[in-house]
N, C-alpha and C positions, 0 to 999 in steps of 0.2 A: 854361317852354317854351324860352327861349333857351339855358339850360344844357343841356337835352336835345339840342337841335340841335347845340350845340358839341361835346358828347360824341360824338354820332353822326358828326360830321365827323371828329373825331380818330380814331375807330375806322376810319372808311372810308379815311383816308389812310395807315393802317399797311400795311406790306408783309405779304405772306402769311406769311413765316417769323416775323415779329414777332407776328402774331396767333396763330399756332399756339403760339409760346413762351408768350404770355400765358395761353392756354387751358391749356397743360400746367402752368404755375405754379399756376393756380387748382385744377386737378385734384390736384396734389401737396399743396397746403394742405388741400383737402377730405379727402384720404386721411389726412393726419396728424391732422386734427381727429377724424375717425372713429376712428382708432387710439387716440388719447388718451382719448376718451370710452369706448371699449370697455375699455381697460385700467383706467380709473377705476371702471367698473361691475363689472369682474371683481374688483378689489380690495375694493370694498364687499361683494360677494357672499361672497368668501372670508372676510373678516373676520366677517360675520354667521354663517357656518357654523362658523368657529372658535369664536366666542363661544357658539353653541348647543352645540357639543361640549364646551365647558369647563363649562357650567352644569349640564346635565341628567344626565350619567352618574353624578353623586354620589347619585342616587336608587337606583342599583343597584350598591352596592359589591361588589367582588370578595371581600370578607371574609365573605360569607354562609355559606361552608362553615366547619365547626369548625376551630380552629387545631390541635387535637390529633387524631392519628390512632391507630388501633389495628390489631391484627393483621387484623381483618376488612377494614378499608379497604385495607391493603397487598395482601391477597389479591385483593380486588375489582379493584384496578388491574392486577394480573397477569392476571386473567381478562379484563379489558377489552381488553388487548393482543391476545389470541387470538380474541376475539369482538367485531367492530366494532359490531354492533347491540346490544350489552349496555349496559343503563342502569346506570351505577354510582351510588353514593350521592352523590359529589361533583357529578356531572352532574345528578342529580335536584334537588339543592339549588340549583344554578345556574339551572335551568329554573323552579323554584318562585319564585325571587326576581324573575323577570320577569313573573309572573302577578299579576292583581289579588288583593290580599290585605291583611291588616292591616299588613303591612310596607310595602307601597306607600302606603297611606293615611298611615302614620306619616311616611314620607318627604315626602309632600305637606304635612303639618302642619308639618314642620320648615322647609320652604321658606316657608310662610306666616309662621312666626315670624321668619325672617330678613328678610322684607319689613317686619315691624313694627319691627325694629331700624333698618332703613334709614329708615323714616318718622320714628322718634324722633330720629335724627341730623339729619334735614332740618329738624326743628323749631328747632334752634339757628341755622340760617342765615336770613338775611333773604329775604323773598319779593319778587320784582321783578315789577311789572305795568306795563302801559301803557294806562291808561284814556283813552278818547277819546269825545267826544259832541258833538252839536249840539242846541241847545235854541232853539226858536222861541216867542216870546210875541207875542200880537197887540198892535198899537199902542194907545195910550190913545185913548179915544173923546172927541171934542170937547175937545182941549187948549186951554188959554188962549192968546189971540193973542200971538205973539212968543216963545213958549217953544219949546225944542228938542223934537224928536220923542222921546217916551218910550214905555216899555212900559206895558201896561195893569195888570199885576200888580205890586204894590209889592215883593214878595219876589224878583222876577226881576231879573237884572243888566242885561239889555238885550233889545231885540227879537230879535236874532239873537246867540246866544252860541256860540262855538267853543272847545272844550276839548280839549287834548291834553297829557298829562302822562306823565312817567316816575316811577313811585312805588316806593319801597323801604320795606317795613314788616316788623316782627318784634317779638319779645318779649325782654326782658332778664330773665334767670333770677335775680332777686334772692330768690325764695322757694324755689328748689331744685326746683320742680315739673318742669322739663324734665329735669334730671339724674336725678331719681327715675324719671321715665317711661322714660328710656333704660336705666337700670340694671334696671328691671323687664322691659323687652323683651329685654335680654341674658339675664336669668335664665330667661325663658320659652323663649328659643332653646336654652339649655343643657338645659332640661327636655325640650324636643321632640327634641333630639339623643339624649338618653338614652332617650327613649321609642322612637325609631327602632331603637336598639340592642336594646332589650327585645323589640320586635316581630321583629327579625331572628333573635334567639336562639330565640324561641318558634316562628318558622317553621322554623328548622333542626331543632328538636326534633320538630315535627310531621312533617317529612319523614322523619326517622329512624324514627319510630314507624310511619308508613305504609309505608316501604320495607321495613323488617324484618318488618312485618306480612305483606307479600306474600311475602317470603322464607319466613317460617314457614308460610304457607298452602300455598305450593308444596311445601315439604318434607313437610308433613302429607299432602298429596295423593299424593305419591310413596310415602310410607310406607303410606298406605291401599291404594294399588295393589299394593304388595308383599305386604301382608297378604292382600289379596283373591286374588292369584295363588297364594299359598301355600295358602290355604283351598280354592281350586278344585282344585289339584293333589292335595291330601289327599283331597278328595271323590272324585276319580277313582280314587285308590288304594283308597279304601274300597269304591267300587262294584265294582272288580275283585275285591277280596277277598270281597265278598258274592256275586258271581257264581260264585266258586270254592267257596263254601260254608264259608269260613274264619271269617267274622264274621256276627253277627246283623243283622237288618234295622234294628234300632234304632240301630246304629252309622251306617248310611247316613243315617238321619234326623238324627242329631246332626251329622254332617258337613255336611248340607245347611243346617241351622240356623246352623252356624258360617259358612258361605259367605254366607247371607243377612245375617247380622250385619255381616260385613266389607263387603258391598256397600252396606248402609245407611251405614256409616261413610264409604265412598267418595263417595257422593252428598253427604253433609254437607260433606266436605272440598272437593269441587268448588264447592259453593255459597259456602263461605267464601272460596275463592280468587277467585271472580268479584267478591265484595264488596271484597276487598282490592285487586284490580286497579283497580276504580273509584275507590277512595279515593286511590290514588297518581296515577291519571290526572287527577283533579281538581286536585291540587296542582301537577303539572308541566305541565299544559296540553295533555295528549295528548287526541286524539279518542277517544271510547269504542270505536270500531271498530279502533283501532290497538293491536296487541299490545305487551306490555311484557315484556322479558326482563331478569331480575335475576340477581344472583349466587346461588350455592348457599351454604348454611351451611358455614362452615369448622369442621370437627370437631376442630381442634386445641384443646388445653387452653389457656385464657387464661393469660397471663403474670402471676404474682402481683405483680410489681413495677409493673405497669401502674396499679394502684390506689394506689400509694404517693405518686404525684406530686400527688394531690388532698389538700389540707389545709383544715382548718376556718378557718384564718387568712385564706384567700382569699375567704371568703364576703363580706367587706366590699367586694370589688371589683365586686360585681354592679351593673349599670347602674340597677337599680331604686332603689338607695340614692342614687346620684348624681342621679337624677330627683327624689327626695324633697328632697334638699338644695337643688336649683335652685328647686323650688316654694316652699320655705321662704324663700329669698332674695327671690323675687318677691313673697311676702306681706309681707315687711318693707318693700319699696319701696312697696307699696300703702299701708302705714301712713304713710310719708313723704309720699306724694301727698295723702292725706286731710288731713294737717297743713298742707301747702302751700296748701290751699284757704282757710285762715284767715289767711294772710299776704298782705301787699300784692303786687299784680301791676303790673309796669311794662312798657309797650309804646311803640313809637316808629313814626313814619311820616314819611318824607322824600319830597317831591315836587318835580319840576322840569319846566317847560314853559310853556305859555301858556294864558290864559283871557281871550279878547278878543271884542269884538263885531264884528270885521272881520278878514279875512285879508289886508288890505293892509298894506304895510310899516310906515307910521307907527304905526297903531293896534296892529298885531301886536307891534312892538318895544316899545311902551309897556307892554303887558300881559304881557310875558314875564319870568319870574323863578323863584324857588324858595321853598318853604315847608317848615317842619318842625313836628312836633307830638309831644309826649311825654304819655302818658296814665298816670296812677297811680291804680289802683283799690284801695281799702282795704275789705276785707270787714268788715261790722259785725254782721249777724245773719242766719242762714240757717235758723233753727228747729231747730238741732241736726243738720242733715243731714250735714255734714262729720264731726262727732264720731261719728255713727252708722256712717259708712263706715270710720272709723278702728277702731271696735270690731269691725266685720265683718272687717277685715284681720287684727286681732290673733287673733280666733277662728279664722280660716283658717290662720294660722301655727301655732296650737296643734294644730289638727286634723292638719296635715301632720306635725308632730313625733310625735303619737300614732300615726299610721299608719306612720311610719318605725320607731318602736320595736317595734310589733307585727310589721311585716314582717321586721325583723332577727331576731326570735325564730323566725318561721316559716321564714326562709331557713336558719337553723341547723338546725332540725328536718328540713328537706328534705335538707340535706347528709348528716346522719347516717343518715337513712332510705335515701337513694340508695346510700351506701357500704355499708350493711348488705345491701341487696338485691343489689348487685354482688358482694360477698363470698359471699353465700349462693348466687347463681347460678353463680359460679365453682366452688364446691364441688359443687353439683348436677350440673354438667357432667361432672366427674370420676366422680361416682357413677353418672350415667346412662350414660356410655360403658362402664363396667364392667358395668352391668346389662344393656345391649344385647348385649355379647359373651357373657355367661353365658346370657341368654335364648335367643340363637341356638343355643348348644351344647345347652341344655336341650331346645329344639324338635327338633333333629336326633336327640338320644338318645331322646326320647319317640316319634318316628316309627319309629325303628329297633326299639325295644322293642315298639311296637304291631304292626309287621309280623311280628316273631318270636313274637307271642302272649304276651309277658311283661307287657304293660300293656294297660289298657283305653283306649277312645277318649277318655274324660274327661281323662286325663292329657295327650293330644295337644291337645285343645281348650283346656285350661288353659294349656299352653305357648304356644299361638298368641296367646291373650289377653295373656299376660305379655309376650311379645315386642312386640306392638302397643303396649301401655302404656309399655314401656321406650323405644321409639322416639319416641313422642309426648312423653315426659318429657324426653328429650335435646333435641329441637328446641325445646321450650318453655323449657328452661333456657338454651339459646343465645340465644333471643329476649329473655328477661328480662335476660340479661347486657348485651346491646347497648343495651337501653332504659335500664337502670340507669346505663350509662356516659354516655348522652346526658343523663340527669337530673343526673348528677354534674358534667358540664361546665357545665350551666346553673346549678347550685347554687353553683359556685365562680367564676362569671363568666368562664369560658373560651370 
C-alpha cells in the first residue's frame, strides 16, 4: 500500500504535458508491440503457406501429358485457338490428373513411402525425453523408538519422492539393422515413385482412348446422318419417279427399306455417342449435364516417319521395370533385416536431473546428478522365426525377378503389336480415303444411271451401303491409329 500511494502521488504531481507525453509513449510502445506481433504472425502464416505449396503440388505433376505429339495433337491445338470451348486432348489429360483415380492414389502411396524414409532416418538419432514424477509412500507403522521416519514399503526410496530428469536414449547399429531398414525404405520409395509414373501413363492412355472414342463416335454419328440424308433424298426422288410412272412400286419399297436401315444406324450411333461422352466426362470430372466439345478427325494421311522414332531398345525404359528393380532391392534389405535379428543389439540411455525426497536446496542438491546405462542384448534362440523371415525375403526376391523377366517379354510383345497396329492403321487410312472417294463417285454415277433408266434401284442401294461402310472404315482406321500411337508411347516408356 505505501508503494501504491507513492506512485499515486508521483503521478499526481506531474504536469499535464508530462502526463500526456507519458501516455503517448505508452501508446507508441503498444502500437509497436502490436505491429511486431502482427508481422511475426504474418511471417509464420506465409511460411506455412509456402511450405504447403512446396509439398503438395508434386502429387499433380505437369508431365501428365505425353511428351510426344503427333499431327492430330497439333491440329487440335489449332482448332482450340479458334474454338475457346473446345476440349483438347492435353486439357483432358490435365483435368483427369486432378480427379480421384489410381494416379492420385499412387501419389499418396509415394508420400507415405517418403514418410517411412524419414522415420528410418530418425531411428539413427537419439530420442530426448524429460520424465518427471512424484511418488508418495505411506510412513512406516509403529517404527522403533528413536529411529528416523521411514517409508512403509521396503522397495520405496522415500515417503515423498520427486523425480525430474532429462533422458537421452537410442540404439547403436552394430548389427546393421537400422541401415538395412533405411535402405529398404528408400527402395520402397523408389518403387512407389515408379508406381506413380506407371499410374500416370496408364491414366494418359485411358484418356487418349476415351477422348478419341468420343471423336470416333461423333464422326460415325455425322456419317450416319449423311447416309440418312442421302437415303431420304433418294427416297423422295424414287417417289417422284413412281408418281410419274417411270419406276415400279417395288423400287419405292426398296428405297424406304434403305432409309429405315440408315435411320437404325443413326440411332445406334447416337447411343454410342452418349456412352462415349459419359466415359470422357468421368475421367475429366465434368458434370453429366455439361456438353463436351472435342476435335474432329484429321483426315490427313499420317506421316510414315512418325513411327520411326519408336524403337524396341527403349522398352527397357518403362517405369514398370524400374519398379521391379526397386522391389528386388527392398527384398534384399529384408534379408539383411532378418539376419540382423540374430546379431547382438546395443542400446544406451543417459539421464541427468534429480531424484530427491525433498525440493529444498540441501536435499535437492545432494540428490542431483547424472546416470548412464548401456544394454547389450545377445539373441540365443527364437525357434527359427528369424530364419523363416529370411527365407520369406529370399522367396520374395525370387518372385520379383520372375515377374520382371515375364514382364520384359510381355512389354516386348506389346511394342511389336502396337507398332504393327499403327503401321496397319496408317495403311488402312490411305486405302479408306481412296475407297471413300471412289464410293462417292460410284453413288453419284449410280443415281444418274437410275434416273436415266440404265440401272436398277439395287445398284443405288448397294452404292449407298458401300459409301457408308467406307466412311465407317476410314474413321475406324483413324481411331485405331491414334490408339496404337498411345500404346506405342506406353510400350517404349515415353
